[in-house]
C-alpha positions in Angstrom: -0.1 -0.1 -0.2 3.0 2.9 1.0 4.6 2.0 -2.8 0.8 3.0 -4.4 1.2 6.7 -2.6 4.7 6.5 -2.9 4.1 6.5 -6.9 1.2 8.4 -6.6 3.4 11.3 -5.1 6.2 10.9 -7.7 3.5 11.2 -10.4 2.3 14.1 -8.9 5.3 15.8 -8.7 6.3 15.6 -11.9 2.9 16.6 -12.9 3.2 19.9 -10.6 6.7 20.6 -11.8 6.0 20.6 -15.7 2.3 22.8 -15.4 5.2 25.2 -13.2 7.3 24.9 -16.3 4.9 25.3 -18.7 3.3 28.7 -16.9 7.2 30.5 -17.0 7.9 29.8 -13.7 11.3 28.3 -14.1 13.0 29.8 -10.5 9.8 27.6 -9.0 10.3 24.9 -10.8 14.3 24.7 -9.8 13.6 25.4 -6.2 11.0 22.5 -6.3 13.7 20.1 -7.1 15.4 21.1 -3.4 11.7 21.8 -1.7 8.9 20.1 -4.0 5.9 22.7 -2.4 7.4 25.1 -4.4 6.0 23.0 -7.5 2.9 23.0 -5.8 2.9 26.9 -5.8 4.0 27.2 -9.2 1.2 25.2 -10.6 -0.9 27.4 -8.9 -0.3 31.1 -9.3 -1.2 32.4 -12.8 1.2 32.4 -15.9 3.7 35.1 -16.2 2.9 37.8 -18.5 4.8 38.1 -21.5 5.6 41.1 -23.6 
């Protein structure tokens, strides 16, 4: 049962990391490599405005 939760956690982290990169939050992605909470924050905040 624990390994199922581990797999779900890993998939969620990868998904949130990719979402934060696609939204333009590359600093949040890099910080998320060390503290995964930043991937969650980067995935939730709005997209970066482009000029």
